[in-house]
BALOBA-1460 file (C-alpha; in Angstrom, 3 decimals):
// residues 286
<rec num="1" residu="m" x="-5.315" y="42.600" z="47.563"/>
<rec num="2" residu="q" x="-5.947" y="39.143" z="46.121"/>
<rec num="3" residu="s" x="-7.292" y="38.837" z="42.575"/>
<rec num="4" residu="y" x="-10.332" y="36.633" z="41.979"/>
<rec num="5" residu="w" x="-12.451" y="35.963" z="38.918"/>
<rec num="6" residu="f" x="-15.083" y="38.465" z="40.060"/>
<rec num="7" residu="g" x="-12.723" y="41.219" z="41.281"/>
<rec num="8" residu="d" x="-9.977" y="42.131" z="43.748"/>
<rec num="9" residu="a" x="-10.576" y="41.602" z="47.459"/>
<rec num="10" residu="g" x="-8.600" y="41.873" z="50.665"/>
<rec num="11" residu="d" x="-8.159" y="43.849" z="53.880"/>
<rec num="12" residu="g" x="-11.914" y="44.284" z="54.158"/>
<rec num="13" residu="r" x="-12.158" y="45.951" z="50.766"/>
<rec num="14" residu="c" x="-13.418" y="44.697" z="47.403"/>
<rec num="15" residu="q" x="-13.286" y="46.125" z="43.907"/>
<rec num="16" residu="a" x="-15.666" y="44.360" z="41.522"/>
<rec num="17" residu="a" x="-14.638" y="43.621" z="37.950"/>
<rec num="18" residu="d" x="-16.792" y="44.152" z="34.879"/>
<rec num="19" residu="g" x="-19.943" y="42.081" z="35.363"/>
<rec num="20" residu="d" x="-20.095" y="40.969" z="31.714"/>
<rec num="21" residu="p" x="-19.587" y="37.158" z="31.577"/>
<rec num="22" residu="l" x="-17.280" y="37.392" z="28.539"/>
<rec num="23" residu="a" x="-15.096" y="39.989" z="30.262"/>
<rec num="24" residu="l" x="-15.017" y="37.862" z="33.416"/>
<rec num="25" residu="a" x="-13.952" y="34.812" z="31.377"/>
<rec num="26" residu="q" x="-11.111" y="36.814" z="29.830"/>
<rec num="27" residu="r" x="-10.118" y="38.014" z="33.287"/>
<rec num="28" residu="l" x="-10.120" y="34.428" z="34.544"/>
<rec num="29" residu="d" x="-7.753" y="33.438" z="31.724"/>
<rec num="30" residu="s" x="-5.371" y="36.260" z="32.592"/>
<rec num="31" residu="l" x="-5.140" y="35.459" z="36.300"/>
<rec num="32" residu="q" x="-1.877" y="33.895" z="37.455"/>
<rec num="33" residu="t" x="-2.452" y="33.161" z="41.107"/>
<rec num="34" residu="k" x="0.151" y="31.372" z="43.191"/>
<rec num="35" residu="m" x="-1.738" y="28.642" z="44.985"/>
<rec num="36" residu="d" x="0.550" y="28.671" z="48.030"/>
<rec num="37" residu="g" x="-0.725" y="32.141" z="48.929"/>
<rec num="38" residu="f" x="-4.271" y="31.780" z="47.611"/>
<rec num="39" residu="v" x="-7.106" y="32.375" z="50.091"/>
<rec num="40" residu="p" x="-10.511" y="31.129" z="48.846"/>
<rec num="41" residu="l" x="-13.501" y="33.371" z="49.497"/>
<rec num="42" residu="k" x="-17.096" y="32.459" z="50.185"/>
<rec num="43" residu="w" x="-19.843" y="33.503" z="47.816"/>
<rec num="44" residu="e" x="-20.992" y="36.060" z="50.370"/>
<rec num="45" residu="e" x="-17.801" y="38.018" z="49.696"/>
<rec num="46" residu="a" x="-18.693" y="38.216" z="45.997"/>
<rec num="47" residu="m" x="-22.173" y="39.423" z="46.922"/>
<rec num="48" residu="a" x="-20.692" y="42.070" z="49.210"/>
<rec num="49" residu="c" x="-18.472" y="43.082" z="46.302"/>
<rec num="50" residu="g" x="-21.596" y="43.753" z="44.243"/>
<rec num="51" residu="i" x="-21.087" y="41.077" z="41.594"/>
<rec num="52" residu="c" x="-24.317" y="39.269" z="42.520"/>
<rec num="53" residu="t" x="-27.338" y="39.617" z="44.788"/>
<rec num="54" residu="d" x="-27.679" y="36.081" z="46.156"/>
<rec num="55" residu="r" x="-26.143" y="32.589" z="46.045"/>
<rec num="56" residu="a" x="-28.226" y="31.507" z="43.047"/>
<rec num="57" residu="g" x="-27.036" y="34.537" z="41.091"/>
<rec num="58" residu="y" x="-23.411" y="33.795" z="42.039"/>
<rec num="59" residu="i" x="-23.637" y="30.173" z="40.864"/>
<rec num="60" residu="s" x="-25.442" y="31.162" z="37.664"/>
<rec num="61" residu="l" x="-22.816" y="33.780" z="36.777"/>
<rec num="62" residu="l" x="-19.927" y="31.442" z="37.617"/>
<rec num="63" residu="r" x="-21.514" y="28.703" z="35.506"/>
<rec num="64" residu="e" x="-21.847" y="31.032" z="32.513"/>
<rec num="65" residu="v" x="-18.245" y="32.203" z="32.868"/>
<rec num="66" residu="c" x="-17.015" y="28.596" z="32.979"/>
<rec num="67" residu="f" x="-19.029" y="27.706" z="29.876"/>
<rec num="68" residu="i" x="-17.577" y="30.665" z="27.960"/>
<rec num="69" residu="q" x="-14.047" y="29.744" z="28.979"/>
<rec num="70" residu="s" x="-14.589" y="26.091" z="28.020"/>
<rec num="71" residu="e" x="-15.923" y="27.081" z="24.594"/>
<rec num="72" residu="q" x="-12.879" y="29.288" z="24.029"/>
<rec num="73" residu="r" x="-10.495" y="26.489" z="25.013"/>
<rec num="74" residu="i" x="-12.244" y="23.998" z="22.714"/>
<rec num="75" residu="r" x="-12.206" y="26.514" z="19.855"/>
<rec num="76" residu="e" x="-8.475" y="27.095" z="20.343"/>
<rec num="77" residu="e" x="-7.827" y="23.356" z="20.504"/>
<rec num="78" residu="y" x="-9.598" y="22.656" z="17.219"/>
<rec num="79" residu="a" x="-8.041" y="25.670" z="15.531"/>
<rec num="80" residu="g" x="-4.638" y="23.959" z="15.583"/>
<rec num="81" residu="k" x="-3.197" y="23.301" z="12.151"/>
<rec num="82" residu="d" x="-2.501" y="19.673" z="13.066"/>
<rec num="83" residu="t" x="-6.021" y="18.828" z="14.274"/>
<rec num="84" residu="e" x="-7.512" y="17.961" z="10.891"/>
<rec num="85" residu="l" x="-4.363" y="16.114" z="9.852"/>
<rec num="86" residu="l" x="-4.698" y="13.897" z="12.923"/>
<rec num="87" residu="q" x="-8.234" y="12.950" z="11.919"/>
<rec num="88" residu="m" x="-7.143" y="12.285" z="8.349"/>
<rec num="89" residu="v" x="-4.374" y="9.910" z="9.457"/>
<rec num="90" residu="r" x="-6.678" y="8.026" z="11.819"/>
<rec num="91" residu="t" x="-9.281" y="7.737" z="9.074"/>
<rec num="92" residu="l" x="-6.611" y="6.400" z="6.732"/>
<rec num="93" residu="d" x="-5.566" y="3.747" z="9.251"/>
<rec num="94" residu="e" x="-9.157" y="2.655" z="9.802"/>
<rec num="95" residu="m" x="-9.764" y="2.492" z="6.057"/>
<rec num="96" residu="d" x="-6.747" y="0.186" z="5.731"/>
<rec num="97" residu="e" x="-8.220" y="-2.141" z="8.340"/>
<rec num="98" residu="v" x="-11.641" y="-2.169" z="6.674"/>
<rec num="99" residu="i" x="-10.219" y="-2.732" z="3.183"/>
<rec num="100" residu="n" x="-7.999" y="-5.604" z="4.331"/>
<rec num="101" residu="l" x="-10.823" y="-7.260" z="6.249"/>
<rec num="102" residu="l" x="-13.372" y="-6.962" z="3.438"/>
<rec num="103" residu="s" x="-10.856" y="-8.049" z="0.799"/>
<rec num="104" residu="e" x="-10.088" y="-11.260" z="2.664"/>
<rec num="105" residu="r" x="-13.781" y="-11.874" z="3.249"/>
<rec num="106" residu="v" x="-14.688" y="-11.382" z="-0.423"/>
<rec num="107" residu="a" x="-11.842" y="-13.676" z="-1.526"/>
<rec num="108" residu="e" x="-13.004" y="-16.413" z="0.856"/>
<rec num="109" residu="w" x="-16.594" y="-15.909" z="-0.294"/>
<rec num="110" residu="h" x="-15.524" y="-16.404" z="-3.905"/>
<rec num="111" residu="q" x="-13.580" y="-19.540" z="-3.000"/>
<rec num="112" residu="v" x="-16.669" y="-21.002" z="-1.322"/>
<rec num="113" residu="r" x="-18.815" y="-20.203" z="-4.345"/>
<rec num="114" residu="h" x="-16.244" y="-21.617" z="-6.807"/>
<rec num="115" residu="p" x="-14.252" y="-24.317" z="-4.966"/>
<rec num="116" residu="t" x="-12.865" y="-25.753" z="-8.208"/>
<rec num="117" residu="f" x="-11.012" y="-22.687" z="-9.487"/>
<rec num="118" residu="s" x="-7.337" y="-23.243" z="-10.255"/>
<rec num="119" residu="r" x="-4.454" y="-23.258" z="-7.803"/>
<rec num="120" residu="k" x="-2.851" y="-20.504" z="-9.852"/>
<rec num="121" residu="y" x="-5.838" y="-18.272" z="-9.187"/>
<rec num="122" residu="r" x="-5.647" y="-19.086" z="-5.484"/>
<rec num="123" residu="r" x="-2.114" y="-17.679" z="-5.441"/>
<rec num="124" residu="t" x="-3.230" y="-14.446" z="-7.093"/>
<rec num="125" residu="p" x="-2.876" y="-11.424" z="-4.746"/>
<rec num="126" residu="v" x="-6.118" y="-10.499" z="-3.019"/>
<rec num="127" residu="h" x="-6.311" y="-6.987" z="-4.472"/>
<rec num="128" residu="i" x="-6.119" y="-8.398" z="-8.014"/>
<rec num="129" residu="q" x="-8.874" y="-10.892" z="-7.199"/>
<rec num="130" residu="i" x="-11.032" y="-8.039" z="-5.912"/>
<rec num="131" residu="r" x="-10.437" y="-6.058" z="-9.084"/>
<rec num="132" residu="r" x="-11.454" y="-8.986" z="-11.277"/>
<rec num="133" residu="l" x="-14.542" y="-9.688" z="-9.195"/>
<rec num="134" residu="s" x="-15.593" y="-6.032" z="-9.295"/>
<rec num="135" residu="e" x="-15.401" y="-6.121" z="-13.093"/>
<rec num="136" residu="k" x="-16.854" y="-9.572" z="-13.801"/>
<rec num="137" residu="g" x="-18.580" y="-10.633" z="-10.593"/>
<rec num="138" residu="r" x="-22.342" y="-10.913" z="-10.446"/>
<rec num="139" residu="g" x="-24.905" y="-10.515" z="-7.725"/>
<rec num="140" residu="a" x="-24.096" y="-9.454" z="-4.180"/>
<rec num="141" residu="l" x="-20.495" y="-10.682" z="-4.402"/>
<rec num="142" residu="g" x="-19.741" y="-8.459" z="-7.379"/>
<rec num="143" residu="k" x="-21.371" y="-5.457" z="-5.702"/>
<rec num="144" residu="v" x="-19.363" y="-5.907" z="-2.502"/>
<rec num="145" residu="a" x="-16.154" y="-6.324" z="-4.507"/>
<rec num="146" residu="l" x="-16.974" y="-3.114" z="-6.385"/>
<rec num="147" residu="q" x="-17.458" y="-1.223" z="-3.116"/>
<rec num="148" residu="v" x="-14.111" y="-2.512" z="-1.838"/>
<rec num="149" residu="e" x="-12.486" y="-1.325" z="-5.063"/>
<rec num="150" residu="l" x="-14.095" y="2.117" z="-4.703"/>
<rec num="151" residu="l" x="-13.004" y="2.307" z="-1.073"/>
<rec num="152" residu="s" x="-9.447" y="1.440" z="-2.110"/>
<rec num="153" residu="a" x="-9.496" y="4.275" z="-4.646"/>
<rec num="154" residu="a" x="-10.771" y="6.680" z="-1.975"/>
<rec num="155" residu="r" x="-8.016" y="5.466" z="0.329"/>
<rec num="156" residu="t" x="-5.389" y="6.239" z="-2.327"/>
<rec num="157" residu="d" x="-6.747" y="9.768" z="-2.766"/>
<rec num="158" residu="l" x="-6.793" y="10.308" z="0.997"/>
<rec num="159" residu="a" x="-3.191" y="9.120" z="1.331"/>
<rec num="160" residu="k" x="-2.104" y="11.678" z="-1.276"/>
<rec num="161" residu="e" x="-3.963" y="14.443" z="0.539"/>
<rec num="162" residu="v" x="-2.445" y="13.410" z="3.886"/>
<rec num="163" residu="s" x="1.032" y="13.567" z="2.383"/>
<rec num="164" residu="l" x="0.328" y="16.982" z="0.860"/>
<rec num="165" residu="r" x="-1.137" y="18.367" z="4.089"/>
<rec num="166" residu="a" x="1.806" y="17.031" z="6.096"/>
<rec num="167" residu="t" x="4.268" y="19.009" z="3.972"/>
<rec num="168" residu="r" x="2.496" y="22.176" z="5.151"/>
<rec num="169" residu="v" x="2.035" y="21.211" z="8.799"/>
<rec num="170" residu="l" x="5.372" y="19.378" z="9.188"/>
<rec num="171" residu="p" x="7.648" y="20.898" z="6.536"/>
<rec num="172" residu="n" x="10.961" y="19.849" z="8.086"/>
<rec num="173" residu="t" x="9.876" y="16.410" z="9.287"/>
<rec num="174" residu="s" x="8.229" y="15.667" z="5.929"/>
<rec num="175" residu="s" x="11.383" y="16.650" z="4.065"/>
<rec num="176" residu="l" x="13.367" y="14.076" z="6.045"/>
<rec num="177" residu="i" x="11.038" y="11.059" z="6.009"/>
<rec num="178" residu="g" x="8.198" y="11.903" z="3.616"/>
<rec num="179" residu="g" x="4.785" y="13.393" z="4.256"/>
<rec num="180" residu="l" x="2.869" y="10.175" z="4.941"/>
<rec num="181" residu="v" x="5.383" y="8.785" z="7.439"/>
<rec num="182" residu="a" x="5.683" y="12.190" z="9.124"/>
<rec num="183" residu="a" x="1.903" y="12.361" z="9.512"/>
<rec num="184" residu="r" x="1.784" y="8.874" z="11.042"/>
<rec num="185" residu="l" x="4.594" y="9.838" z="13.411"/>
<rec num="186" residu="m" x="2.649" y="12.891" z="14.559"/>
<rec num="187" residu="a" x="-0.568" y="10.885" z="14.930"/>
<rec num="188" residu="h" x="1.131" y="8.323" z="17.180"/>
<rec num="189" residu="a" x="2.553" y="11.139" z="19.311"/>
<rec num="190" residu="g" x="-0.902" y="12.728" z="19.634"/>
<rec num="191" residu="g" x="-0.201" y="15.983" z="17.816"/>
<rec num="192" residu="l" x="2.524" y="18.363" z="16.748"/>
<rec num="193" residu="l" x="3.114" y="19.781" z="20.234"/>
<rec num="194" residu="p" x="3.508" y="16.358" z="21.912"/>
<rec num="195" residu="l" x="5.804" y="15.269" z="19.074"/>
<rec num="196" residu="s" x="7.993" y="18.351" z="19.504"/>
<rec num="197" residu="r" x="8.402" y="17.516" z="23.193"/>
<rec num="198" residu="l" x="9.524" y="13.928" z="22.660"/>
<rec num="199" residu="p" x="13.208" y="13.057" z="22.994"/>
<rec num="200" residu="a" x="14.974" y="11.306" z="20.144"/>
<rec num="201" residu="s" x="14.926" y="7.991" z="22.029"/>
<rec num="202" residu="a" x="11.107" y="8.067" z="22.182"/>
<rec num="203" residu="i" x="10.739" y="9.056" z="18.526"/>
<rec num="204" residu="q" x="13.005" y="6.163" z="17.545"/>
<rec num="205" residu="v" x="10.594" y="3.548" z="18.953"/>
<rec num="206" residu="l" x="7.341" y="5.440" z="18.349"/>
<rec num="207" residu="g" x="4.895" y="2.942" z="16.885"/>
<rec num="208" residu="a" x="6.617" y="-0.096" z="18.428"/>
<rec num="209" residu="r" x="4.412" y="-0.110" z="21.504"/>
<rec num="210" residu="t" x="3.841" y="-3.872" z="21.623"/>
<rec num="211" residu="a" x="7.542" y="-4.692" z="21.343"/>
<rec num="212" residu="l" x="8.439" y="-2.025" z="23.907"/>
<rec num="213" residu="f" x="6.024" y="-3.316" z="26.545"/>
<rec num="214" residu="s" x="7.108" y="-6.871" z="25.804"/>
<rec num="215" residu="h" x="10.677" y="-5.779" z="26.529"/>
<rec num="216" residu="l" x="9.622" y="-4.155" z="29.808"/>
<rec num="217" residu="r" x="7.605" y="-7.196" z="30.940"/>
<rec num="218" residu="t" x="9.700" y="-10.123" z="29.752"/>
<rec num="219" residu="k" x="13.143" y="-8.525" z="29.327"/>
<rec num="220" residu="s" x="13.138" y="-9.474" z="25.650"/>
<rec num="221" residu="p" x="15.424" y="-7.465" z="23.321"/>
<rec num="222" residu="p" x="14.245" y="-3.837" z="23.082"/>
<rec num="223" residu="p" x="12.876" y="-2.546" z="19.774"/>
<rec num="224" residu="k" x="15.381" y="-0.679" z="17.618"/>
<rec num="225" residu="h" x="12.840" y="1.275" z="15.598"/>
<rec num="226" residu="g" x="9.147" y="1.929" z="15.130"/>
<rec num="227" residu="i" x="7.455" y="3.932" z="12.387"/>
<rec num="228" residu="i" x="10.766" y="5.311" z="11.141"/>
<rec num="229" residu="f" x="11.562" y="1.811" z="9.862"/>
<rec num="230" residu="q" x="9.592" y="2.892" z="6.776"/>
<rec num="231" residu="h" x="12.422" y="5.276" z="5.869"/>
<rec num="232" residu="r" x="14.543" y="3.785" z="3.089"/>
<rec num="233" residu="r" x="17.838" y="4.317" z="4.933"/>
<rec num="234" residu="v" x="16.558" y="2.314" z="7.901"/>
<rec num="235" residu="h" x="14.922" y="-0.662" z="6.212"/>
<rec num="236" residu="n" x="17.693" y="-0.912" z="3.585"/>
<rec num="237" residu="a" x="20.449" y="-0.966" z="6.203"/>
<rec num="238" residu="p" x="21.945" y="-4.312" z="7.316"/>
<rec num="239" residu="r" x="19.991" y="-5.830" z="10.182"/>
<rec num="240" residu="n" x="22.815" y="-5.428" z="12.701"/>
<rec num="241" residu="l" x="23.205" y="-1.725" z="11.841"/>
<rec num="242" residu="r" x="19.575" y="-0.626" z="11.625"/>
<rec num="243" residu="g" x="19.584" y="0.502" z="15.238"/>
<rec num="244" residu="k" x="22.419" y="2.954" z="14.610"/>
<rec num="245" residu="v" x="20.788" y="4.380" z="11.492"/>
<rec num="246" residu="a" x="17.431" y="4.673" z="13.291"/>
<rec num="247" residu="r" x="19.088" y="6.447" z="16.222"/>
<rec num="248" residu="v" x="20.695" y="9.078" z="13.992"/>
<rec num="249" residu="l" x="17.469" y="9.595" z="12.048"/>
<rec num="250" residu="a" x="15.456" y="9.939" z="15.269"/>
<rec num="251" residu="g" x="17.862" y="12.605" z="16.514"/>
<rec num="252" residu="k" x="17.338" y="14.666" z="13.372"/>
<rec num="253" residu="l" x="13.572" y="14.154" z="13.541"/>
<rec num="254" residu="a" x="13.481" y="15.434" z="17.125"/>
<rec num="255" residu="i" x="15.073" y="18.686" z="15.959"/>
<rec num="256" residu="a" x="12.832" y="18.845" z="12.883"/>
<rec num="257" residu="a" x="9.678" y="18.465" z="15.005"/>
<rec num="258" residu="r" x="10.726" y="21.369" z="17.209"/>
<rec num="259" residu="l" x="11.394" y="23.524" z="14.167"/>
<rec num="260" residu="d" x="7.982" y="22.613" z="12.754"/>
<rec num="261" residu="y" x="6.212" y="23.607" z="15.957"/>
<rec num="262" residu="y" x="8.098" y="26.785" z="16.852"/>
<rec num="263" residu="r" x="8.894" y="28.117" z="13.362"/>
<rec num="264" residu="g" x="6.401" y="26.389" z="11.106"/>
<rec num="265" residu="v" x="8.541" y="26.764" z="7.983"/>
<rec num="266" residu="a" x="11.237" y="24.672" z="6.352"/>
<rec num="267" residu="v" x="14.814" y="25.443" z="7.385"/>
<rec num="268" residu="p" x="16.958" y="24.601" z="4.331"/>
<rec num="269" residu="k" x="20.278" y="24.868" z="6.161"/>
<rec num="270" residu="f" x="19.241" y="22.308" z="8.764"/>
<rec num="271" residu="l" x="17.611" y="20.024" z="6.192"/>
<rec num="272" residu="d" x="20.693" y="19.970" z="3.968"/>
<rec num="273" residu="r" x="22.973" y="19.050" z="6.853"/>
<rec num="274" residu="a" x="20.575" y="16.483" z="8.296"/>
<rec num="275" residu="q" x="19.914" y="14.815" z="4.950"/>
<rec num="276" residu="d" x="23.627" y="14.728" z="4.168"/>
<rec num="277" residu="r" x="24.367" y="13.105" z="7.529"/>
<rec num="278" residu="i" x="21.620" y="10.502" z="7.067"/>
<rec num="279" residu="d" x="22.626" y="9.750" z="3.473"/>
<rec num="280" residu="r" x="26.322" y="9.402" z="4.342"/>
<rec num="281" residu="l" x="25.528" y="7.088" z="7.240"/>
<rec num="282" residu="g" x="23.038" y="5.063" z="5.207"/>
<rec num="283" residu="g" x="25.398" y="4.818" z="2.262"/>
<rec num="284" residu="k" x="28.287" y="3.804" z="4.487"/>
<rec num="285" residu="e" x="26.272" y="1.204" z="6.359"/>
<rec num="286" residu="s" x="24.727" y="-0.282" z="3.235"/>
């Protein structure tokens, strides 16, 4: 007999399953039907099986079962320990964009209002200008500068929380490259599971999308690194050796991501060996 969501049918016989929609949804999840031998049935067969009395009842019950299953899938998806961390990283990136844009705008606004201020002040970093304007500025300009300063403080707090959360979600990856970089790496991959499935070669250039597609289109030199460039051993290495250091680091990160997904705890033995390998290579190259 062939198993269907409403029961088992075949050879002119039919055994109906429990008619409760929740039980039917659980049954639907448990079914593992090979499609090469699957024979679809008409709704009349379900009615003959006793699961419904007419076509409208069949469609209504099937609709309710599908809704229950969809709700369960969504609940499982959002229950992942990396889901909130993904949102935090994306919020952090958007806050960086907003802060940079508003800071430049406020600085230009101040220059228009006071075109005679000194050249020395013009060379002052934007974030210092914003701080001074938030403290001494008047009117709308001072209020906007104050909001930018408050947003920058909130961004700093969020970055600390992202780093702390990453050490729990990505204990091994965070130990190798730091919590904030590990979180950004996971966000670019789309989650912990996608990151754990990536080969080392993909992790090495993760975050270098523009350079990678430029290489594919115009045959320009391929990127040697992406986000992992933020690791001290990569960006401190000589330019002609950064690719080698990034390749070794990416290999260790690929293993670390798998450990984070399948074990979820730090593995000191692996971390000691990986860190020693990276440090020896980085020290030798630099």
